[in-house]
GUDO-986354 format. One record per residue (C-alpha): residue number from 1; residue in three letters; x, y, z. Coordinates in Angstrom, 3 decimals, padded with zeros to 6 digits, always signed. Each point is the difference from the previous one (the first is absolute). Example, Ala and Ser with C-alpha at 12.3 -4.5 7.8 and 13.67 -1.06 7.14 Angstrom:
<rs>
+-----+------+----------+----------+----------+
: pos : code :       xx :       yy :       zz :
+-----+------+----------+----------+----------+
:   1 :  ALA : +012.300 : -004.500 : +007.800 :
:   2 :  SER : +001.370 : +003.440 : -000.660 :
+-----+------+----------+----------+----------+
</rs>
This chain:
<rs>
+-----+------+----------+----------+----------+
: pos : code :       xx :       yy :       zz :
+-----+------+----------+----------+----------+
:   1 :  UNK : +030.348 : +033.279 : +003.164 :
:   2 :  UNK : -000.274 : +003.748 : -000.439 :
:   3 :  UNK : +000.890 : +002.381 : +002.764 :
:   4 :  UNK : -003.051 : +000.530 : +002.163 :
:   5 :  UNK : -001.686 : -003.309 : -000.891 :
:   6 :  UNK : -001.220 : -001.688 : +003.138 :
:   7 :  UNK : -000.203 : -003.528 : -001.333 :
:   8 :  UNK : +002.185 : -001.862 : -002.478 :
:   9 :  UNK : -001.797 : -001.329 : -003.086 :
:  10 :  UNK : -001.734 : -003.332 : +000.581 :
:  11 :  UNK : +001.496 : -003.041 : -001.685 :
:  12 :  UNK : -002.478 : -002.121 : -001.902 :
:  13 :  UNK : +000.986 : -003.569 : -000.737 :
:  14 :  UNK : -002.772 : -000.270 : -002.555 :
:  15 :  UNK : -002.651 : +001.967 : -001.814 :
:  16 :  UNK : -003.624 : -001.013 : +000.536 :
:  17 :  UNK : -002.343 : -000.177 : -002.993 :
:  18 :  UNK : -003.742 : -000.449 : -000.241 :
:  19 :  UNK : -002.567 : +000.242 : -002.778 :
:  20 :  UNK : -001.818 : +003.316 : +000.053 :
:  21 :  UNK : -003.320 : -001.889 : -000.043 :
:  22 :  UNK : +000.800 : -001.302 : +003.500 :
:  23 :  UNK : -000.427 : +003.549 : +001.287 :
:  24 :  UNK : -003.752 : -000.366 : -000.648 :
:  25 :  UNK : -000.107 : -002.749 : +002.645 :
:  26 :  UNK : +001.945 : +001.877 : +002.672 :
:  27 :  UNK : -002.210 : +002.287 : +002.124 :
:  28 :  UNK : +000.223 : +003.652 : -001.054 :
:  29 :  UNK : +000.881 : +001.121 : +003.525 :
:  30 :  UNK : +000.230 : -000.961 : +003.628 :
:  31 :  UNK : +002.065 : -002.392 : +002.041 :
:  32 :  UNK : -000.206 : -003.043 : -002.326 :
:  33 :  UNK : +001.420 : +002.000 : -002.943 :
:  34 :  UNK : +002.778 : +001.411 : +002.178 :
:  35 :  UNK : +000.909 : -003.442 : +001.376 :
:  36 :  UNK : -000.002 : -001.637 : -003.456 :
:  37 :  UNK : +002.316 : +002.613 : -001.488 :
:  38 :  UNK : +002.194 : +000.066 : +003.105 :
:  39 :  UNK : +000.450 : -003.769 : -000.383 :
:  40 :  UNK : +000.777 : +000.292 : -003.741 :
:  41 :  UNK : +002.492 : +002.779 : +000.716 :
:  42 :  UNK : +001.646 : -002.207 : +002.642 :
:  43 :  UNK : +000.405 : -002.799 : -002.549 :
:  44 :  UNK : +002.414 : +002.234 : -001.894 :
:  45 :  UNK : +002.399 : -000.151 : +002.934 :
:  46 :  UNK : -000.885 : -003.508 : +001.195 :
:  47 :  UNK : -001.201 : -001.904 : -003.083 :
:  48 :  UNK : +000.215 : -003.419 : +001.642 :
:  49 :  UNK : -002.579 : +000.904 : +002.639 :
:  50 :  UNK : -002.125 : -003.131 : +000.369 :
:  51 :  UNK : -003.727 : +000.177 : -000.512 :
:  52 :  UNK : -002.605 : -001.553 : +002.249 :
:  53 :  UNK : -000.294 : -002.937 : -002.396 :
:  54 :  UNK : +001.080 : -001.161 : -003.475 :
:  55 :  UNK : -002.038 : -000.509 : -003.181 :
:  56 :  UNK : +001.044 : -000.995 : -003.516 :
:  57 :  UNK : -000.969 : +001.797 : -003.192 :
:  58 :  UNK : -000.888 : -001.727 : -003.287 :
:  59 :  UNK : +003.688 : -000.263 : -000.946 :
:  60 :  UNK : +000.696 : -001.713 : +003.369 :
:  61 :  UNK : +001.892 : +003.061 : +001.285 :
:  62 :  UNK : -000.023 : +000.262 : +003.770 :
:  63 :  UNK : -001.853 : +003.090 : +001.215 :
:  64 :  UNK : +000.282 : +001.330 : +003.522 :
:  65 :  UNK : -003.375 : +001.236 : +001.262 :
:  66 :  UNK : -000.193 : +002.610 : +002.757 :
:  67 :  UNK : -003.307 : +000.834 : +001.695 :
:  68 :  UNK : -000.313 : +003.724 : +000.693 :
:  69 :  UNK : -003.100 : +001.834 : +001.196 :
:  70 :  UNK : -002.481 : -002.401 : -001.578 :
:  71 :  UNK : +001.981 : -000.330 : -003.247 :
:  72 :  UNK : +002.329 : -002.679 : -001.367 :
:  73 :  UNK : +003.155 : +001.279 : -001.719 :
:  74 :  UNK : +001.719 : -002.634 : -002.176 :
:  75 :  UNK : +003.593 : +000.540 : -001.097 :
:  76 :  UNK : +003.138 : -001.696 : -001.260 :
:  77 :  UNK : +003.643 : +001.043 : -000.206 :
:  78 :  UNK : +002.184 : -000.090 : -003.099 :
:  79 :  UNK : +003.359 : +000.008 : +001.795 :
:  80 :  UNK : +002.314 : +000.272 : -003.052 :
:  81 :  UNK : -001.950 : +003.035 : -001.287 :
:  82 :  UNK : -000.487 : +001.373 : +003.535 :
:  83 :  UNK : -003.732 : +000.433 : -000.534 :
:  84 :  UNK : -002.967 : -000.723 : +002.241 :
:  85 :  UNK : -003.106 : -000.684 : -002.061 :
:  86 :  UNK : -003.346 : +000.634 : +001.645 :
:  87 :  UNK : -002.080 : -002.662 : -001.727 :
:  88 :  UNK : -003.384 : +000.746 : +001.542 :
:  89 :  UNK : -001.887 : +001.959 : +002.606 :
:  90 :  UNK : -003.442 : -001.254 : +000.892 :
:  91 :  UNK : -002.494 : +000.094 : +002.832 :
:  92 :  UNK : +000.783 : -002.833 : +002.413 :
:  93 :  UNK : -002.858 : -002.320 : +000.911 :
+-----+------+----------+----------+----------+
</rs>
């Protein structure tokens, strides 16, 4: 920490990755966009945050699904690589 810094650097357990095409689904502004990205950012520090329910992808991988502002964010954690993969963002119905 450099002299004069107010806050120490944040420790991230994991990096979060998502396909750039998922950005087309996320609202371009407003509260839902803020809440979605705040949640994804939080996954970097707390990757084992449980979703609201679980789904399975075609390879039978368990996906946590979190409902945020009318959207469903699906994700899984690769613990050995310390990566959180955002598998999908879609409008919740």
